N, C-alpha and C positions, 0 to 999 in steps of 0.2 A: 775594652776598662776606658771609668769616665774620669775624663780630666781634674782631675783638686778642682779647678777652677766652678766645674758646678757648684760643688762643694760650698765653694768659698760665701759665690752669689749667694745660693741659697741658704744656708748662715747668713749671708747680712741678712735675708728678704724677711728671715725669721727673727733675727732682733727686731728688724723696724718696726715686723706688726708686735713683738712683746713692747716697744717700749711708746708705743703708739695708744697700748690696752692700757699700762700705769700713769700715761697723762691722759687720756681725757676719760676714762672713764673712773665709776666715783664706789663700783662696788667693791669693796675689799676682796673678796674671793675670784671677782674677775682679776684684780690686779696680782692678786698669788698666783694665778692661773700665768700671767701674763709675764710676770716675772720665773715661771718656772721655763716659759718657752724662748725667753733671751739665756735660761742656765743649756737648755738644750740647745739652743745655738748657739754657743762657747764652744761647747763640749764635740758640737759636728764638727766646727771648723777646727779643733786641738785633733780630733782624731784623724780631719784630712790632711794634717803639717804631718800629724805623725807617721802615719802611712805615705810619703814622699821621702822622707825620713828613713826612713823602714826600722819605728825605732816600738820598741812597745812602751815603751815610760808614758809619754802622750798618755794612750790608753787605760794604764793604773791614774795616772792623775785623772781621766774624767774619772772611775767608777768610782771616788775618793766626792771626787763633787757630788758624784750624782749617790752618796749617801746621805753625803751634807744637805741635798734640796730634799731630802724623804723628811729629816729630821721637821727642818726648816717650816716643814708644810704640813707636819704631825703637832708640834708649836705654831704657828700662825692658826692656824686652824681652831684650836686650845682659845687659845687669845681669842678669837671671834666668836666663839662661844660663850666663852666670860662677858665678854663686851657685851655681848645682846643677850646678854643672864640681868645684866646694871642698866645698862642704859633702855634697853629693848629698842631700843636698832641699830645698823649697823651701816648707818650713812655713813661716810667718810668726814664730807662738809660737816655733818656736826657732832660729831666727835674729834675735834680740836683743840682740848683740853687733859689732861692728865688725869684733873678730879676728880675726884669719887664723888 
């Protein structure tokens, strides 16, 4: 059996990679993938703690987080497509205003 500390360390590493992707990258698609990586790292930590406590409530919570993350990706990609149609760019530095 793998100790829970290994899962938490892996979760922290994945979360750190996600934070680095959000902070240092300027492409909205990479930013969304980094946010998804951070959510999955949190899910991994929740499932690890749930297994330690012998409870299914953490796994049920993770299921709902995954469902919300899927909806977030659908809305985010739709927004990126619409922004590209109007502005002809998806560079985050150039998209600093909400004006049409």
